[in-house]
C-alpha positions in Angstrom: 70.4 123.6 242.1 67.5 121.6 240.7 64.6 123.3 239.0 61.3 121.7 240.0 58.2 121.8 238.0 55.0 119.8 238.2 51.9 118.7 236.5 48.3 118.7 237.9 46.7 115.3 237.5 43.1 114.3 237.6 41.8 113.9 241.2 41.3 110.3 242.4 37.7 109.1 242.1 35.6 106.5 243.9 38.0 106.0 246.8 37.0 103.1 249.0 39.3 103.9 251.9 37.9 102.6 255.1 35.4 100.2 253.5 35.5 96.6 254.7 37.1 94.6 251.9 34.9 91.6 252.8 32.0 93.5 251.4 33.7 94.2 248.0 33.1 92.6 244.7 35.8 92.2 242.0 35.9 95.3 239.7 35.7 94.7 236.0 36.2 97.2 233.1 33.4 98.4 230.9 35.6 97.9 227.8 39.2 96.9 227.2 41.6 97.2 224.2 41.8 94.0 222.1 44.0 91.4 223.7 46.5 90.5 221.0 47.3 87.1 222.6 48.8 84.6 220.2 51.1 81.6 220.5 54.6 82.8 221.3 56.9 83.1 218.3 59.9 82.8 220.6 61.4 79.4 221.5 60.4 78.2 224.9 63.2 77.7 227.3 64.3 74.1 226.7 67.5 73.7 228.9 67.7 73.4 232.7 69.6 76.4 234.1 72.2 75.6 236.8 74.6 77.7 238.9 77.5 76.0 237.1 76.4 77.8 233.9 77.7 81.1 235.2 80.6 82.8 237.1 79.6 85.3 239.8 81.7 88.4 240.4 81.0 91.3 242.8 81.4 94.4 240.7 80.2 97.0 243.1 80.4 96.8 246.9 79.4 98.8 250.0 76.1 100.0 248.7 73.2 101.1 251.0 70.1 99.1 250.1 70.2 99.2 246.3 66.7 98.9 244.8 66.8 99.2 241.0 69.3 99.1 238.2 68.9 99.9 234.5 71.2 100.2 231.5 71.0 102.8 228.7 73.6 103.5 226.0 77.0 103.5 227.9 75.5 104.2 231.3 74.1 102.2 234.2 71.7 103.9 236.7 71.2 102.7 240.2 68.8 103.7 243.0 69.4 103.2 246.7 66.3 103.1 248.9 67.6 105.5 251.5 69.4 107.7 249.1 69.3 108.9 245.5 70.5 107.9 242.1 74.0 106.9 241.0 75.4 106.6 237.5 78.1 104.0 236.6 80.0 103.3 233.4 78.4 100.2 231.9 81.7 99.0 230.4 83.4 99.4 233.8 80.7 97.1 235.3 81.2 94.6 232.6 85.0 94.6 232.9 85.5 94.9 236.7 87.1 91.7 238.0 88.8 91.1 241.3 88.6 94.5 242.9 85.0 95.7 243.2 84.1 99.3 242.8 82.8 101.2 245.8 79.9 103.6 245.8 82.2 106.5 245.4 83.2 105.2 242.0 79.7 105.9 240.8 78.7 109.5 240.2 75.8 110.6 242.3 73.5 112.5 240.0 70.6 112.9 242.4 70.9 113.1 246.1 67.9 112.0 248.2 67.3 115.6 249.3 67.1 116.6 245.6 63.8 114.7 245.4 61.0 117.0 246.7 59.1 115.8 249.8 61.1 112.5 249.7 60.6 110.2 252.7 61.7 106.7 253.5 59.2 105.1 255.9 59.8 101.4 256.3 60.1 99.9 252.9 59.5 103.2 251.2 62.1 105.6 249.7 63.8 105.9 246.4 62.6 102.9 244.5 62.3 102.3 240.7 64.2 103.9 237.9 63.6 103.9 234.1 65.4 105.7 231.3 63.7 107.3 228.3 63.7 104.9 225.4 65.4 107.5 223.2 68.3 108.1 225.6 70.8 109.8 225.2 69.0 112.0 222.6 66.2 112.3 225.3 68.5 112.5 228.4 65.7 111.8 230.8 65.4 109.6 233.9 62.2 108.6 235.6 62.3 107.9 239.3 59.5 106.4 241.6 59.9 107.5 245.2 57.9 107.8 248.4 56.9 111.2 249.7 55.5 112.7 252.9 53.3 115.7 252.1 50.5 115.7 254.6 50.5 111.9 254.4 52.5 109.2 252.8 52.2 108.8 249.0 54.4 107.8 246.0 55.3 109.9 243.0 57.0 109.5 239.7 59.3 112.3 238.5 61.2 113.0 235.3 64.7 114.3 235.6 66.4 116.0 232.7 70.2 115.3 232.9 71.0 118.3 230.7 69.0 121.0 232.5 68.8 119.5 236.0 65.0 120.0 235.9 62.7 117.8 237.8 59.0 117.4 236.8 56.3 115.4 238.4 54.6 113.1 235.8 52.5 110.9 238.1 51.3 111.5 241.7 48.4 110.5 243.9 49.8 107.0 244.4 48.8 105.8 247.9 51.8 105.0 250.1 52.5 103.4 253.5 55.3 101.9 255.5 55.0 98.8 253.4 53.4 97.7 250.1 54.5 100.6 247.9 55.2 98.6 244.8 57.7 100.8 243.1 59.1 99.2 239.9 58.8 101.2 236.7 59.9 100.3 233.2 59.4 101.4 229.6 57.8 98.8 227.5 58.5 98.0 223.8 55.6 100.3 222.9 57.4 103.3 224.5 54.9 103.6 227.3 55.9 103.8 230.9 54.6 101.0 233.2 54.3 101.8 236.9 53.7 99.2 239.6 51.9 100.3 242.8 51.1 98.4 246.0 48.0 98.3 248.1 49.5 100.7 250.7 48.3 98.5 253.5 44.6 99.1 252.5 43.5 96.2 250.4 40.1 97.8 249.7 41.8 100.2 247.4 42.8 97.5 245.0 39.2 96.9 243.9 38.6 100.6 243.3 39.3 101.5 239.6 39.6 105.2 240.7 42.5 104.5 243.0 46.1 104.2 241.9 46.8 101.6 244.5 47.4 97.9 243.9 47.6 98.4 240.2 49.7 98.3 237.1 49.5 101.8 235.5 50.4 102.4 231.8 51.1 106.0 230.8 52.9 108.1 228.3 56.2 109.7 229.3 54.2 112.7 230.3 52.0 110.7 232.7 48.9 110.8 230.5 46.7 107.9 229.6 47.7 105.9 226.6 45.8 106.3 223.3 43.7 103.1 223.9 43.3 102.8 227.6 41.2 100.2 229.5 37.8 101.7 230.2 37.0 101.4 233.9 33.9 103.6 233.7 33.3 107.2 234.7 34.9 106.8 238.1 37.9 104.8 236.9 41.4 106.0 236.2 42.3 105.4 232.5 45.9 105.0 233.5 45.1 101.6 235.1 46.0 98.6 233.0 45.3 95.9 235.6 44.2 96.0 239.3 43.7 93.7 242.2 47.4 93.5 243.1 48.9 93.3 246.6 52.5 94.4 246.2 54.0 94.0 242.7 57.7 94.7 242.4 58.8 93.1 239.2 57.9 93.6 235.5 59.5 92.8 232.2 58.3 91.9 228.7 58.4 88.8 226.5 59.9 89.2 223.0 56.3 89.6 221.8 55.8 92.5 224.2 53.6 90.7 226.8 54.2 92.1 230.3 55.3 89.6 232.9 54.7 90.5 236.5 55.9 89.3 239.9 54.1 90.2 243.2 54.3 89.5 246.9 51.5 87.3 248.3 50.2 87.2 251.9 52.2 84.8 254.0 53.5 83.0 250.8 51.1 82.7 247.8 53.5 84.7 245.7 52.6 85.1 242.0 54.0 85.4 238.5 51.5 86.6 235.9 51.3 87.3 232.2 49.2 90.4 232.3 46.0 90.8 230.3 44.6 94.3 229.7 41.8 95.0 232.1 42.7 92.0 234.2 41.7 91.8 237.9 44.2 89.7 239.9 41.9 89.3 242.8 43.5 90.8 245.9 42.3 90.6 248.6 39.2 88.5 247.8 41.1 85.9 245.7 44.6 84.5 246.3 44.8 80.8 245.8 43.6 77.5 244.6 40.5 75.4 245.6 42.2 74.0 248.7 43.6 77.2 250.2 42.6 77.3 253.9 42.4 81.2 254.1 41.5 82.7 250.7 39.0 82.1 248.0 40.2 80.4 244.9 40.5 81.8 241.4 38.2 79.0 240.2 35.4 80.5 242.2 35.4 83.9 240.4 34.9 84.3 236.6 36.0 87.9 237.0 39.4 87.0 238.4 42.5 86.7 236.1 44.7 83.8 237.3 48.5 83.9 237.4 50.8 81.3 235.8 52.4 80.7 239.2 51.0 80.9 242.7 53.5 79.4 245.2 50.7 78.3 247.6 50.3 78.8 251.3 53.4 76.9 252.3 56.1 78.4 250.0 57.5 81.9 250.1 59.6 83.5 247.3 59.0 87.1 248.4 59.6 88.1 244.7 60.9 91.5 243.7 62.7 92.4 240.5 62.1 90.3 237.3 63.8 89.9 234.0 62.9 88.0 230.8 66.3 86.9 229.5 66.2 86.5 225.7 69.9 86.8 225.1 71.9 83.8 224.1 75.1 84.7 225.9 74.3 82.4 228.8 72.8 79.7 226.5 71.1 77.4 229.0 69.4 80.4 230.5 67.9 81.8 227.3 64.1 82.6 227.4 63.8 82.0 231.1 62.1 84.5 233.4 64.3 85.3 236.3 62.8 86.4 239.6 64.8 87.8 242.5 63.7 86.5 245.9 64.0 88.4 249.2 62.9 86.3 252.2 63.8 83.2 250.2 67.4 84.3 249.6 67.2 82.8 246.1 67.0 83.4 242.4 64.2 81.6 240.5 64.5 80.6 236.8 61.0 80.1 235.3 60.5 78.3 232.0 57.1 79.0 230.3 55.8 76.3 228.0 52.7 77.2 225.9 49.8 75.0 224.9 50.2 72.3 227.5 47.4 70.1 228.8 45.7 71.0 232.0 47.2 69.6 235.2 45.6 67.7 238.0 45.0 70.6 240.3 48.3 70.5 242.3 51.8 71.8 241.6 54.5 69.1 241.6 58.1 69.3 242.6 60.7 66.8 241.4 64.3 66.7 240.3 63.4 68.7 237.2 62.0 71.7 239.2 58.6 72.7 240.4 55.9 72.4 237.8 52.9 74.7 238.0 50.1 73.3 235.7 47.2 73.4 238.2 43.9 73.5 236.3 42.9 76.8 238.0 46.1 78.7 236.8 46.5 80.6 233.5 45.9 77.9 230.9 48.1 79.6 228.3 51.3 78.3 229.9 52.7 75.6 232.1 55.5 77.1 234.3 58.5 75.2 235.7 60.7 77.0 238.3 64.2 76.2 239.3 65.9 77.6 242.5 69.4 79.0 242.1 72.0 80.4 244.6 69.8 79.7 247.6 71.5 81.4 250.6 74.6 82.3 248.6 74.1 86.1 248.2 71.3 86.7 250.8 68.3 88.8 250.0 68.0 89.6 246.3 66.1 92.7 245.3 66.5 92.8 241.5 68.0 91.1 238.4 68.8 93.1 235.3 70.3 92.0 231.9 73.3 94.1 230.8 74.2 95.2 227.3 77.1 92.7 227.4 74.7 89.7 227.8 75.5 89.2 231.5 73.0 89.4 234.3 73.4 91.7 237.3 72.0 91.0 240.8 71.3 93.5 243.5 71.5 92.3 247.1 69.3 93.8 249.8 71.1 92.7 253.0 71.2 96.0 254.8 67.4 96.6 254.9 67.1 95.2 258.4 65.6 91.9 257.4 68.7 89.8 256.6 69.4 86.6 258.6 72.1 84.0 259.0 75.5 85.4 258.2 74.2 88.4 256.3 74.9 91.3 255.8 78.4 90.5 254.7 81.2 93.0 255.2 81.0 94.2 251.5 77.2 94.3 251.3 75.2 95.6 249.6 76.5 94.6 246.2 76.0 94.4 242.5 76.9 90.8 241.4 77.6 90.1 237.7 76.7 86.7 236.3 78.8 85.8 233.2 78.8 82.6 231.2 81.1 80.1 232.7 
């Protein structure tokens, strides 16, 4: 039996629910911590990744809508959107060959019903998972999930594997049938980063007192970090950036810079290198100067542009993201990998710093799609390559393993798969090893 405790958090302030977002202005902080931006000291990706660089092996089959995967010490922890949390042996995942494991081969350490008030409306449910950076000495898991408690919200809890105690560390995150965000991760600073969606109410994303449409940065206890962004008296000091629509992917460069992927409206998907106190524009800003429906980043000095915006004609539907700085798959080193849902593809993004401004339009050729438009983040040019298009179906996440391999999660049983998917053994964990 789980013991459940909780913490009382500061009430939300300045809620703009019900306000017409057309009348909003972009929110800006009163003060931000110093942005320690400098030229990267890591080698930019200089090889073109291809599918021939890796061998793909299904290592776990017959899962039910897996959502997140993380490795710690000798363990791998997996969430399933309509269920709970499973634990696998990391060595077993690395060594499994022809006969894939089934879900019963992974120990269920949290059932869905173990999570208080848990609900799974639409795209909600059991979503992100993170492990305390001092695991196994601190045997604690952190889980982001959707609740129904007089309304739909999202919550982050801490689960102690030794005592079976659950404690709420962050609540008051608006939720809905869609746009719940949900990815969580510990950064190199030991803080917990939490991605939240706009909960189908875009006006909330320009309210610094709301926890919707934001990247939150907190301590493992859910408190503000020691040097938070100052959003004013009505702002939430847990908010690192805001103006996001539905972010679902975060990882960190070797220098500790957070890299984010988020869903755009009818395409216009984005990859960003976050700046503290940045406002990423939703839903006032979402494109370039020629976008037929949304204002452009070049029109708003307060808006922080991404390094990639796929434009109104191209959909990635990005979810999980990983910065791969291992050299096990040599040609893939220092690429950002982004899992695509509706696109049924994996994207490999190379970031090149210090390039000249482009001519205002992204270009696709036989070396990839180049994003160097003059309204994008001028610190980098991004080049994206498309891998495995249509081979595995919908991809929810990609996670580096301790063995240097990469692990893909499919999402073909979420009701949105097409063509021949779901396959008989979906959903799956697919391991990518060097060929």
